[in-house]
N, C-alpha and C positions, 0 to 999 in steps of 0.2 A: 629797399623799402617794398613792402608787399603791395601788389596791384591786383585788380580784379577784372575779369571779363564776365559780363552778364549775357548769357545766351537766352533771349526772351522768346524762345520757341520750344515746343515739346521735344524732348530728347528720348527717343525710343531705345530701350535697353534690349540686349540680346534675349532676355527672358520673355519679351513681349510686353512687359510693363513699361510705363511711360513716366518720366519726370517732367512735370509741366514746364519748368524752366530751370536753367542751370547757372550756377556761379562757379567759376574756376579761379582760384587764387594762384598767383605766380610771382616769380622774381626774375629780374634780368640783371646781368652784370656786363659792363663794357658797352661798346658801341658797335652797331652794325655797320660794316665798312661799305663804301660806295659800290664796290664790286659784288657785294653780298655773298662773300665766300668764306666768312669767318664765324658762322653761327655753330655753336655746339649746344645741343639740347640734352639735358641730363634728366633721366627718370629716376625718382627716388624710391626708397624701400619702405618697409612696413609701417613704421611709426615716425618716419622722418617728415620733413616739410619741404616747401619750395625754396627755402633759403639755403642754398647749397653751401654758402659760406658759414652757416651755422653748424652743419653736421659733417662737412667735408672740407673744413677750413684750409688745410694746407694745399688742397688742390686749386683753390681760388686765390692764387698768389703769383707774384712775379716769379718767373722761372718754372712755373708749373703748367700742367696741360690745360688748365682753365684760367690762364692768365688774363684778367679783364682788360689789360692794356693791349692785348692782341686778339682776344676772342670776344664774341658776343654770346654770352652764356644765358640760356633760358631753362627754367625748371618750373613745372606746373605741379601744384598739389593735387594728388589723386582724388578721384571721386570716392566718397565714403569716409574721407579722412577728417580729422579734428581741426585742421589748420586752414579753414577758410573756404574750401570747395564744398559743394553740395554734399551733405551727408546726413547721418542719423539725427544730428542736433538741429538741422535745418527745419524751418517751418513748412509743414505740408499745407499747401494752399487750399486743399480740399477740406481740411479740418481746422486750420488756424492754430494748430499746436505742432510741436516738433514731432518728427517721425519716431524717434527712439528705435525700438525693436521692430517697427513695422516698415522700416526703410526698404525699398525694393532691392531684390538680389542683384548684385553687380557681378560682372565678369572682367577679366583682364582686357578682353576685347572692347568692352565699354569704356574702360579707362583710356585705351589707345585712341579710340574715336573722339573722346573729349580732348585729348592732346591735339588731335588733328584740327578740331574746331578752333582752338586757341592759336595754332600755327597759322591758319587761314586769316584769323583776325589780325595777327601781327604782320601779315604779308610775307610769311616765310615759305614761299613756294619751293625753295631749295634750302636744305639744311646740310651744312658740310659734314657734321659728325653727330651721330646719335649714340649716347652712352647710357648704359643701364647696368646696375649691379643688384644682385639678389632679386627681389620682387620688381625692382626697376628694370632688370634685365628681361623679365617676363614681358613688361610693357614695350620695351625697345624692340624685342623680337617680333611681337605681334604687330606693332606699328610698321616696322620695316617690311614685313611680308605683305601687309595690307596696302602700303604705299611705297613700293620699292624705288620709284623714280624721285621721291622727295629727298633721299639721302645719298650722300657721296661715300660715306664710310660709316661703319657700325662697330661699336666696342661693347663687348659683353663680358662682365666680370662676375664670377661665382653665381651662376644662374642656370637655367635649363629651358628646354623647349616644351616641357610638359611637367606638371606636378607629379612627383613620384609617390608611390604608396607610402614610403617612409616619411616624406615631408607632409603628406596629408594626415598621417597618423600623429605626427607632432602637432599639427594644427588642431586636430580633434581633441587631443589631450588638453590643450590650452582652452578650447571651447568648453570642455567638460568642467574645468576648474571655474571658469567664469559663470557658467549656468548653474553650478552648484551653490553659488552665492544666492541666498533667498531673496535678495533685493533685485536680482536680474529680472527685467520685465517691468519694473516700476517706472512710471513716466517722469524721470528726473535725470539730469545730466551726471550726477554722481552715483548712480545705481551700480551695484556689483563691483565696487572698488576693491574689496577684499579678494573677490574672485579674479579680478584682473591682475592684482599684485601677484597672486599665485601663478597665473598664466604666464606673466612676464618672467618669473623665476624659472619656470619650466622651459620657456623659450631660450633663456640665456644658456642653459646647459647645452643646447644644440648649437647655439651661435659660437660658443667658445670651445667646447669639448674638454675631455679629461686632462689633456696636457696643459692647456692654458690655466685651468683651475688649480692643478697641482703645482704649477709654477708661480702663480700670483696670489694664491690664497693660503699659503703655508702659515702655520702658527709660529709666531716668534718663540724662540727658545725659552724665554723667561715668562711665558704666559702662565698666570696663576691657575692652579687646579680649580675647576668649576666655573671659570670665566667663559662668557659666550664664545663659541668657536667662530673664527674669522669667516669661514664660508657661510655660516648661518647668518651673521650680521650683514654680509655682503648680499646674499639673496634677498633678505628682507629690505635692505636699503634700495636695491634696484627695483623691486616691486613697488615700494612707496614712491620712488622717484617718478616712475611712469604714471602713477595715479595723480601726481601733481600737474601733469601736462596732457593727459589723454583721457578718453572715455571708453567704457566697455563696449558700447554699441558700435562705435567705429572700429574697435579692435576685432570684433566678431565679423563685421561686414567685410573687412579686408581679408581676414583669414578665409572666409567663405569664397571670396573672389580668387584668392590664391589657389584654392583647390580646384577651380574650374579651368585652370590654365592648361590648354592643350592646343599648341600651335597648329596641329594637323586636323583639328575639328572642321569638317566640311571642306577640307582641302586635299583629301586623299592620303592623310597621314602626315606625321612629322617630317619624315625624310623628303616626301614630295614637296612639302611647304618650304623646307630649307633650300631645296634645289632651285627655287625661284629667286633667291637673293642674288642680285646682280652686282652688288657693291663689295669692295674689299672688307673683310671682317676680321677683327682681332678678338680672340677668345682667351680670357685669362682665368686660370684655375688657381686654387690655393691648396698646398699639399696636405694641410691639416683640417680641411673643411669636411665636416661629417654630414652636412646637409646636401651640398652639391659636390660630390666627391671628385677627386682628380680624374678617376677613370671615366666618370660620366661627362666631365668637361672635355676630355679627349674625344669621346664618342660624338659629342655635339659638334666639335670642330671638324671632325672627319666627314660629317654630312653636309658641310657648307662648301660650295664650290671654290670660292676664293677666300681662303681663311688661313690665318697665322695663329698658332696656339703657343701660349706662354704659360709657364707655371711658376708661381712665386712660393718661397718658403716662408712660413710664419708660424709662430707659437700660438697665435690667437684664433685659430680655426676660421670659421666663416667670417668673423669680424675682422679678419686680416685685411679685407678690402677697405676698412675704415682706418686701419692703423699702419699699414705698410706703405706709407706715402712715397718714400724715396724710390722703392722698387717699382711701384705702380707708375710713378712719373717717368722712370727710365724706359718703361715699356710703352706707355700710352702716348707720351708726348711725341716721340719720333713717328709713330704711326699716323697720328692726326695732322702732323706738320708736313 
């Protein structure tokens, strides 16, 4: 069941802007043990939510690395999101109306600081394992460097220490699609739906890559001539599916925050920041990922003092972190146990 933490004090953002008060939506699974050594905090990705059992269901199960009978699992919905935490659809107390496209600019560092507020509220001075994949990995790295003594272990899957020019270009292409929708900027929750559907379709190309599409979206041999092509209907379906559960202003806010990610900002560079990590770290790459490539994942692991690198094989590209449950479990479970 979703829970809420209300932070009734101003929250200063890295940009210098201030949110007068903060709401953080979160989920927990399992029970915190008396020794307080079984907490696993999961940081979620771009359009996911705090309900890990919703988007990573096989991981929150008996025999898996987020087994709720053994672990106390916590996940907070990121700032700017559509799923309960303060974001563009929240009411701006200064105006009495939702922020929409005037929501203050966020950074990954802001999101990590919000996680820290919730952890303090929950009394989690020590967290056994911090796990993040994709944009969740951005948050996990940022939080671990900011508060290295809070965590005993760190797991990073298909992520990076800094947004690359390639990933920023992908984000900008999606923003261009959203802002080309003439309804973007209108003060309503369903603005720019057509633009967001196009943006999601663009994003999926990078999440899956050519091999996954060629494998899963082949035309059946008996497809009538002139019938809609399977890849066409799939792209449209995925765009419409996101429009049923998300909003364009949150999508843009999170893409913008993604692009600010630089672990080394104000810390002497990425390598200097990574050298400060005192805990054992597991880095997992995916051989077909075209967003965070295997080479980049190896480079990341090589800069971390106490690090184990593993690579999994998947046909599903970056989305392999959501689909390759058995392989991920065989790697992550022994590490955190």
